[in-house]
C-alpha positions as CSV (number, residue, x, y, z in Angstrom):
1,M,24.2,15.7,1.8
2,S,26.6,16.2,5.1
3,Q,29.7,14.3,4.9
4,P,30.6,12.4,7.6
5,D,32.4,13.8,10.7
6,R,35.0,11.9,12.6
7,K,32.4,10.9,15.1
8,E,30.6,8.8,12.7
9,R,33.7,7.3,11.2
10,A,34.2,6.3,14.5
11,V,31.0,4.5,14.9
12,V,31.3,2.9,11.4
13,C,34.5,1.2,12.6
14,L,33.6,0.5,15.5
15,L,30.5,-1.4,13.6
16,V,32.7,-3.4,11.2
17,L,35.5,-3.9,13.8
18,W,32.2,-5.9,16.1
19,A,30.9,-7.5,13.0
20,I,34.0,-9.2,12.4
21,F,34.8,-10.0,16.2
22,W,31.6,-11.7,16.3
23,R,32.0,-14.2,13.7
24,V,35.8,-14.7,14.5
25,Q,34.7,-16.7,17.8
26,K,35.2,-20.8,18.1
27,L,37.6,-20.3,15.0
28,D,39.0,-23.9,15.8
29,Q,35.1,-25.2,15.5
30,P,34.9,-28.1,12.7
31,I,33.6,-26.9,9.6
32,V,30.8,-29.1,9.7
33,E,27.7,-26.8,10.5
34,N,24.9,-25.8,8.7
35,Y,26.2,-29.2,6.9
36,V,25.0,-28.5,2.9
37,G,28.0,-29.8,1.3
38,R,29.7,-26.8,0.4
39,Q,32.3,-26.0,2.8
40,I,33.8,-29.6,2.4
41,P,34.6,-29.3,-0.8
42,T,36.0,-26.0,-0.6
43,A,38.3,-26.9,2.3
44,M,39.4,-29.7,-0.2
45,V,40.5,-27.6,-2.8
46,A,41.8,-25.3,-0.5
47,R,44.8,-27.6,1.1
48,N,45.2,-29.0,-2.2
49,L,45.9,-25.7,-3.7
50,A,48.5,-25.0,-0.5
51,R,50.0,-28.4,-1.4
52,G,50.7,-27.1,-4.9
53,S,47.8,-28.3,-7.2
54,G,47.8,-25.3,-9.2
55,F,44.9,-22.8,-9.5
56,L,43.9,-24.0,-13.1
57,S,43.7,-27.6,-11.1
58,P,40.7,-27.5,-8.3
59,E,41.1,-30.9,-7.1
60,L,38.5,-32.5,-4.5
61,D,40.0,-35.3,-2.2
62,T,36.6,-37.9,-3.5
63,G,37.1,-40.3,-6.3
64,P,37.3,-40.9,-9.0
65,F,40.9,-39.6,-9.4
66,P,41.7,-36.9,-10.5
67,N,38.4,-34.8,-9.5
68,K,38.6,-31.2,-10.5
69,F,36.1,-28.9,-8.9
70,L,35.5,-26.5,-12.0
71,V,32.2,-25.6,-10.9
72,E,33.6,-22.0,-9.7
73,P,37.3,-20.2,-10.2
74,P,39.0,-21.4,-6.8
75,I,39.8,-17.5,-6.2
76,Y,38.4,-17.9,-2.4
77,A,40.2,-21.2,-1.9
78,Q,43.5,-19.8,-3.0
79,I,43.2,-17.0,-0.6
80,V,42.7,-19.1,2.1
81,A,45.5,-21.0,1.2
82,W,48.1,-18.0,0.7
83,I,46.7,-16.7,4.2
84,S,47.2,-19.8,5.8
85,R,50.7,-20.4,4.8
86,L,51.7,-16.6,5.4
87,I,50.1,-16.9,9.1
88,H,51.1,-20.2,9.6
89,A,47.8,-21.0,10.8
90,P,45.5,-24.2,10.0
91,L,43.2,-24.0,6.8
92,E,39.6,-24.2,8.6
93,P,40.4,-21.3,11.0
94,A,42.1,-19.7,8.4
95,G,39.2,-19.9,5.8
96,R,36.6,-18.7,8.7
97,A,38.8,-15.7,9.7
98,I,38.6,-14.9,5.7
99,S,35.2,-15.0,5.5
100,A,34.1,-12.8,8.7
101,V,36.6,-10.1,7.5
102,F,35.1,-9.8,4.3
103,A,31.7,-9.9,6.2
104,G,32.8,-6.7,7.9
105,L,34.0,-5.2,4.7
106,A,30.7,-5.8,3.4
107,V,29.2,-4.0,6.1
108,C,31.4,-0.9,5.5
109,G,30.4,-1.3,1.6
110,L,26.7,-1.1,2.6
111,Y,27.4,1.9,4.8
112,R,29.3,3.7,1.8
113,L,26.4,3.3,-0.7
114,V,23.5,4.1,1.7
115,R,25.5,7.1,3.0
116,R,25.9,8.9,-0.6
117,R,22.1,8.5,-0.3
118,S,21.1,9.6,2.9
119,E,22.6,10.8,6.3
120,G,24.7,9.3,8.6
121,T,22.0,8.0,11.0
122,S,20.0,5.9,8.4
123,A,23.4,4.6,6.7
124,I,24.6,3.5,10.3
125,A,21.4,1.5,11.0
126,S,21.5,-0.2,7.5
127,A,24.6,-1.3,8.0
128,L,23.9,-2.4,12.0
129,I,20.8,-4.6,10.3
130,F,22.7,-5.8,7.6
131,A,25.6,-7.2,10.0
132,S,22.8,-9.1,11.9
133,F,20.7,-10.8,9.1
134,P,20.8,-14.7,10.1
135,V,22.1,-15.2,6.7
136,L,25.1,-12.9,7.0
137,I,25.8,-14.0,10.2
138,R,26.0,-18.0,9.3
139,Y,28.2,-17.7,6.2
140,G,30.0,-14.7,7.5
141,R,32.1,-17.0,9.2
142,A,31.5,-20.4,7.0
143,F,34.3,-22.0,4.7
144,Q,32.7,-20.6,1.6
145,P,33.5,-18.5,-0.8
146,D,29.6,-16.6,-0.9
147,V,30.4,-14.2,1.7
148,M,33.2,-13.0,0.2
149,T,31.6,-12.8,-3.0
150,M,28.7,-10.5,-1.9
151,S,31.4,-8.4,0.1
152,L,33.6,-7.9,-3.4
153,A,30.4,-7.1,-5.1
154,V,29.3,-4.7,-2.9
155,L,32.6,-3.1,-2.3
156,G,33.3,-2.9,-6.0
157,L,30.1,-0.7,-6.4
158,A,30.8,1.3,-3.5
159,L,34.2,2.5,-5.0
160,W,32.3,2.7,-8.9
161,D,29.8,4.9,-7.1
162,G,32.6,7.4,-5.8
163,E,34.7,9.9,-7.5
164,G,37.9,9.6,-9.4
165,R,39.1,7.0,-12.3
166,I,41.6,4.8,-10.0
167,Q,38.4,4.0,-7.5
168,R,36.3,3.1,-10.5
169,I,39.0,0.9,-11.7
170,F,39.8,-0.6,-8.3
171,G,35.9,-1.1,-8.2
172,G,35.1,-2.8,-11.5
173,S,38.2,-5.2,-11.0
174,L,36.3,-6.3,-7.7
175,L,33.0,-6.8,-9.6
176,A,34.8,-8.5,-12.0
177,I,36.3,-11.2,-9.3
178,A,33.0,-11.3,-7.8
179,V,30.7,-12.4,-11.2
180,A,33.9,-14.9,-11.7
181,Q,33.6,-16.2,-8.5
182,K,29.8,-16.8,-8.4
183,V,28.6,-16.4,-11.9
184,Y,24.7,-15.6,-10.7
185,W,26.0,-12.3,-9.7
186,A,26.3,-11.2,-13.1
187,I,22.4,-10.8,-13.5
188,I,22.5,-8.4,-10.6
189,V,25.7,-6.3,-11.1
190,V,24.5,-5.1,-14.5
191,P,21.6,-3.5,-13.7
192,L,23.3,-1.9,-10.4
193,M,25.9,-0.6,-12.8
194,I,23.4,1.0,-15.1
195,V,21.5,2.9,-12.0
196,L,25.1,4.4,-10.8
197,R,26.4,5.2,-14.5
198,P,24.2,6.2,-17.3
199,T,23.8,3.9,-19.8
200,R,25.0,6.5,-22.4
201,S,28.5,6.6,-20.9
202,V,30.3,4.3,-23.3
203,R,33.1,3.5,-20.5
204,S,30.4,2.5,-18.3
205,I,29.4,-0.2,-21.5
206,V,33.1,-1.4,-21.6
207,A,33.1,-1.7,-18.0
208,S,30.0,-3.7,-18.2
209,T,31.5,-6.1,-20.7
210,A,34.9,-6.0,-19.2
211,I,33.3,-7.4,-15.6
212,I,32.0,-10.6,-17.2
213,I,35.1,-11.6,-19.4
214,P,37.0,-13.5,-16.4
215,V,33.9,-15.6,-15.4
216,V,33.4,-16.5,-19.3
217,A,37.1,-17.6,-20.1
218,W,36.9,-19.9,-16.8
219,Y,33.6,-21.6,-17.7
220,L,35.4,-22.2,-21.2
221,Y,37.9,-23.6,-19.5
222,A,35.9,-25.5,-17.5
223,A,33.9,-26.9,-20.6
224,S,37.2,-27.8,-22.2
225,Q,38.7,-29.8,-18.9
226,A,35.4,-31.4,-18.5
227,Q,35.8,-33.9,-21.5
228,V,39.0,-35.0,-20.0
229,D,38.3,-35.2,-16.2
230,A,38.1,-38.7,-14.6
231,S,34.9,-37.7,-12.3
232,A,31.9,-37.2,-13.7
233,A,30.9,-34.8,-11.0
234,S,31.4,-31.4,-13.6
235,S,29.0,-32.3,-15.9
236,D,26.7,-33.9,-13.5
237,N,26.7,-30.1,-11.2
238,A,26.3,-28.8,-14.8
239,A,23.1,-31.2,-15.6
240,R,21.6,-30.5,-12.3
241,W,22.4,-26.8,-12.8
242,A,19.8,-27.0,-16.0
243,S,17.2,-29.1,-14.0
244,A,17.1,-26.4,-11.3
245,L,16.1,-23.7,-13.9
246,G,13.7,-25.9,-15.3
247,L,9.9,-25.0,-14.8
248,H,9.0,-28.3,-13.0
249,V,10.4,-27.0,-9.9
250,F,7.7,-24.4,-9.2
251,F,5.1,-27.4,-9.3
252,E,6.5,-28.5,-6.1
253,P,5.3,-27.6,-3.1
254,H,8.2,-28.2,-0.5
255,R,9.9,-25.2,-2.4
256,Y,7.4,-22.8,-1.4
257,L,7.6,-24.0,1.8
258,N,11.3,-23.6,2.1
259,V,11.4,-20.1,0.7
260,A,8.6,-18.8,3.4
261,K,11.0,-20.0,5.9
262,D,14.1,-18.5,4.5
263,L,12.3,-15.2,4.2
264,A,10.8,-15.4,7.6
265,Y,13.5,-17.4,9.3
266,R,16.8,-18.5,8.4
267,A,17.8,-15.7,6.1
268,F,16.2,-12.9,7.6
269,T,14.0,-12.2,10.8
270,P,10.1,-11.4,11.1
271,I,11.5,-7.5,12.3
272,G,13.3,-6.8,9.2
273,G,10.2,-8.6,7.0
274,I,7.9,-5.8,9.4
275,L,10.6,-2.9,8.4
276,I,10.9,-3.6,4.6
277,G,6.8,-3.4,4.7
278,L,7.1,-0.3,6.3
279,G,9.5,1.5,4.1
280,L,6.8,0.7,1.2
281,L,5.1,3.5,2.5
282,G,8.1,5.7,2.2
283,W,8.3,4.4,-1.6
284,K,9.1,7.7,-3.0
285,Q,11.9,8.1,-0.3
286,V,13.4,4.7,-1.6
287,D,16.6,5.7,-4.0
288,L,16.4,4.0,-7.6
289,L,19.3,1.7,-6.7
290,W,17.5,-0.1,-4.1
291,K,14.6,-0.6,-5.8
292,V,16.4,-1.5,-9.1
293,W,18.6,-3.7,-7.1
294,I,15.4,-5.2,-4.9
295,G,13.6,-6.0,-8.9
296,A,17.2,-7.7,-10.2
297,A,17.7,-9.7,-6.7
298,A,14.1,-11.0,-6.9
299,F,14.2,-11.7,-10.5
300,T,17.3,-14.0,-10.1
301,L,16.4,-15.8,-7.5
302,V,13.3,-16.9,-9.2
303,L,15.5,-17.7,-11.8
304,L,17.2,-20.0,-9.3
305,F,14.3,-21.0,-7.5
306,G,15.2,-24.5,-8.0
307,K,18.3,-24.1,-5.8
308,L,17.1,-22.4,-2.9
309,H,17.0,-25.0,-0.5
310,H,20.9,-23.7,-0.3
311,D,19.8,-20.7,1.9
312,Y,23.6,-18.6,0.8
313,Y,21.5,-17.7,-2.4
314,W,19.3,-15.2,0.0
315,L,22.8,-13.1,0.1
316,I,21.9,-11.6,-3.0
317,L,19.3,-9.9,-1.9
318,A,20.9,-9.3,1.5
319,P,22.3,-5.7,1.1
320,P,19.0,-3.6,-0.6
321,A,17.0,-5.3,2.1
322,A,19.1,-3.7,5.0
323,A,18.9,-0.7,3.0
324,W,15.1,-1.0,2.4
325,S,15.0,-1.8,5.8
326,G,16.8,1.6,6.8
327,V,13.8,3.2,5.2
328,G,11.5,1.6,7.3
329,L,13.2,2.2,10.5
330,D,13.0,5.9,9.4
331,W,9.1,5.7,8.9
332,I,9.0,4.8,12.9
333,S,11.7,6.6,13.8
334,Q,9.5,10.2,12.3
335,R,6.9,9.2,14.5
336,S,8.7,7.6,17.6
337,R,12.3,7.8,18.3
338,G,11.9,5.4,21.2
339,L,10.1,2.4,18.9
340,A,12.9,2.7,16.5
341,I,15.6,2.1,18.5
342,A,14.1,-0.7,20.3
343,S,12.9,-2.3,17.2
344,L,16.7,-1.8,15.9
345,V,18.1,-3.7,19.0
346,A,15.2,-6.2,18.7
347,L,16.4,-7.3,15.4
348,V,19.9,-7.3,16.4
349,L,19.2,-9.6,19.2
350,L,16.7,-12.0,17.2
351,G,19.9,-12.3,14.4
352,I,22.1,-13.6,17.5
353,W,19.2,-15.7,18.9
354,Q,17.9,-17.2,15.2
355,T,21.8,-18.2,14.4
356,R,22.8,-19.4,18.0
357,A,23.1,-23.0,16.4
358,T,26.2,-22.0,14.1
359,W,28.3,-22.0,17.1
360,K,27.9,-25.6,17.9
361,T,28.6,-28.6,16.1
362,P,25.8,-30.7,15.6
363,P,25.0,-33.7,17.6
364,E,25.8,-36.2,14.8
365,W,29.2,-34.6,13.9
366,Q,30.2,-34.1,17.7
367,N,33.1,-37.0,17.2
368,A,34.2,-36.1,13.8
369,Q,37.4,-34.3,14.7
370,E,38.3,-37.2,16.8
371,L,37.5,-40.0,14.0
372,G,39.5,-37.8,11.3
373,E,42.5,-38.0,14.0
374,A,42.1,-42.0,14.2
375,I,42.1,-41.8,10.9
376,I,45.3,-40.3,10.5
377,E,46.8,-42.5,13.1
378,E,45.3,-45.7,12.3
379,T,45.5,-46.0,8.5
380,P,48.7,-45.4,6.0
381,P,48.7,-42.0,3.6
382,N,47.7,-44.4,0.6
383,R,44.7,-45.7,2.2
384,V,41.3,-44.9,0.7
385,V,38.4,-44.4,2.9
386,I,34.7,-44.9,2.4
387,G,32.9,-42.3,4.4
388,P,31.1,-39.0,4.5
389,E,32.7,-36.1,2.9
390,A,33.7,-34.3,5.9
391,I,35.2,-37.6,7.4
392,I,37.4,-37.9,4.3
393,Y,38.5,-34.3,4.5
394,L,38.9,-34.7,8.1
395,G,41.1,-37.5,7.8
396,D,43.4,-35.9,5.5
397,R,42.7,-39.0,3.2
398,R,41.6,-39.4,-0.5
399,G,38.2,-41.3,-0.5
400,C,35.0,-42.5,-2.0
401,R,31.9,-40.3,-1.0
402,L,29.6,-42.5,1.3
403,E,26.0,-41.3,0.8
404,Y,22.4,-42.5,2.6
405,E,20.0,-40.3,0.3
406,P,18.5,-42.7,-2.6
407,S,19.2,-39.9,-5.4
408,A,22.5,-39.2,-3.7
409,V,23.7,-42.6,-3.6
410,V,22.9,-43.0,-7.5
411,R,24.8,-39.8,-8.2
412,A,28.2,-40.7,-6.1
413,A,28.0,-44.2,-8.0
414,N,27.4,-42.4,-11.5
415,E,30.7,-40.0,-11.5
416,W,32.9,-42.8,-11.5
417,R,31.5,-43.2,-15.0
418,P,30.2,-47.1,-14.3
419,E,30.3,-49.0,-17.7
420,T,26.4,-49.7,-17.0
421,R,24.6,-46.8,-15.4
422,F,24.4,-47.4,-11.6
423,V,20.6,-47.7,-10.7
424,E,20.7,-49.0,-7.0
425,T,20.0,-46.6,-4.3
426,D,20.7,-48.7,-1.0
427,P,24.2,-47.6,0.4
428,F,25.5,-50.8,0.7
429,A,25.5,-51.4,-2.5
430,L,27.4,-48.3,-3.0
431,V,29.7,-49.6,-0.4
432,Q,30.0,-52.6,-2.8
433,F,30.7,-51.1,-5.7
434,Y,33.8,-49.1,-4.2
435,R,35.5,-52.1,-3.2
436,R,35.2,-53.1,-6.6
437,R,37.6,-50.6,-7.5
438,H,39.9,-50.0,-4.9
439,E,42.4,-52.0,-2.6
440,D,42.2,-53.0,0.9
441,M,39.3,-49.5,1.9
442,I,38.8,-48.6,5.0
443,F,35.1,-47.9,6.5
444,A,35.0,-44.5,8.3
445,D,31.7,-43.1,9.5
446,V,30.2,-41.6,12.8
447,R,27.8,-43.8,15.1
448,P,24.4,-43.8,14.4
449,E,22.1,-41.4,16.1
450,P,19.1,-43.5,18.0
451,S,16.9,-42.5,15.2
452,D,19.5,-43.0,12.4
453,N,18.4,-46.2,11.3
454,A,19.7,-46.2,7.4
455,R,23.3,-45.8,9.1
456,R,23.0,-48.6,11.8
457,R,21.6,-51.0,9.2
458,L,24.6,-50.0,7.2
459,H,27.0,-50.6,9.7
460,D,25.5,-53.9,10.8
461,R,25.7,-55.5,7.0
462,I,29.1,-54.1,6.6
463,R,30.2,-55.9,10.1
464,E,29.1,-59.1,8.4
465,I,31.5,-58.9,5.9
466,P,34.1,-61.8,5.7
467,G,37.9,-61.2,6.4
468,I,37.3,-57.6,7.7
469,W,39.3,-55.6,10.7
470,I,37.3,-53.3,12.8
471,Y,38.7,-50.5,15.2
472,D,36.2,-49.1,17.5
473,D,36.9,-46.4,20.0
474,H,36.6,-47.3,23.5
475,G,33.4,-44.6,24.0
476,G,31.9,-46.2,21.2
477,R,31.5,-42.9,19.2
478,F,33.0,-44.1,15.3
479,V,34.0,-47.3,13.7
480,L,36.7,-48.0,11.5
481,I,36.6,-51.0,9.7
482,G,39.1,-52.3,7.0
483,L,37.5,-53.6,3.8
484,P,39.3,-56.1,1.3
485,K,38.7,-55.5,-2.3
486,L,35.7,-57.3,-4.0
487,D,36.4,-59.0,-6.9
488,R,34.4,-58.0,-9.8
């Protein structure tokens, strides 16, 4: 295999810089796009780390307090807190920028992995396809650790695949951090290391074992803390994870529709799917690494089938899918170079078009920033807020999570470990539940959209409570309502 020349290296550098620059647009956008409930908790943890909570005490600002977020070690959140303090930047732009940089590094790592197995043109094409997958665009600028985790895994494998002891030690360290941050990457990393280094190598076996030590240590610690945590959120999350791994999820038709949508549109592109299909025609030319990675990723995604409504899980499939798409592009190029170039350009443009909403704040959250500022201006720092998680964060207050979906209402209340299990599904009952636990609370919420009947009904019922004060902004975009404590 020929070595990359200066021109090829320059092209790769430009590709990486383009991937980063593309994602750092509108860094000051509120972190409420693609709202899936992961950006806000990560940001809460990062802010509390910046204020000195400590790495082993990653705390949320939603009650009951202290509410430790032990689902994963706060590696990404700690990096954001450090960088934010170092460059004197707000947390949200710093978090987006860090995800964007890791997205660019992932593109570089994939190029290196592919380049060791094919020519430069194929490696660059695969890296460009990878950078253009919607799932990598969307989460490559999100305030959450998924793209960082994927990047560390790809870079770690690329370094482990190289020559030199120092490279392999550094690569193994990156893999260990990736697995510690997102435990499900352990399922895919181990078989990949078996491909990259023979199983008979004692050093490879030792390295494979060492990679999982940090994550095992974290979850042993998390298990010990869950017993003394005021919130039942950690144990609830563990139970939900266990439920998501059950066989019953395979008998729920809507989950298959979500998977089909993600494969065809949200996570990847139709053109990428066609290229992977064409890559099957060149099965013998596909390197064993990508075959094993695809198989391991497919196994992992089947195991996580009950969690795939969160489309960031598809990131574990993105690197081998991009490399396999490159094989399909080679198959087209051997027959028509023009068609191959047109296919690549179309894939890139389609990925940009499919993710155009990522840079836009959804209508229901258009005034979330203003509401957060109103809370800061109108309420004392110790006032507890009842509101959506994003509003609690933007208002820089501690609060009680407001939910509207019935199962989420039940779950939010039971995190407080009530004497009798909470079974109400009405959001108003949840508000009353919170009022029994705190003095002088503030209800803060965005204005209902015309079709949002549940939110409108709740606001109307709250206004009927005697002894409250109401602050509406002049444009009618949000509402703050003071709620006295409700006697038990």
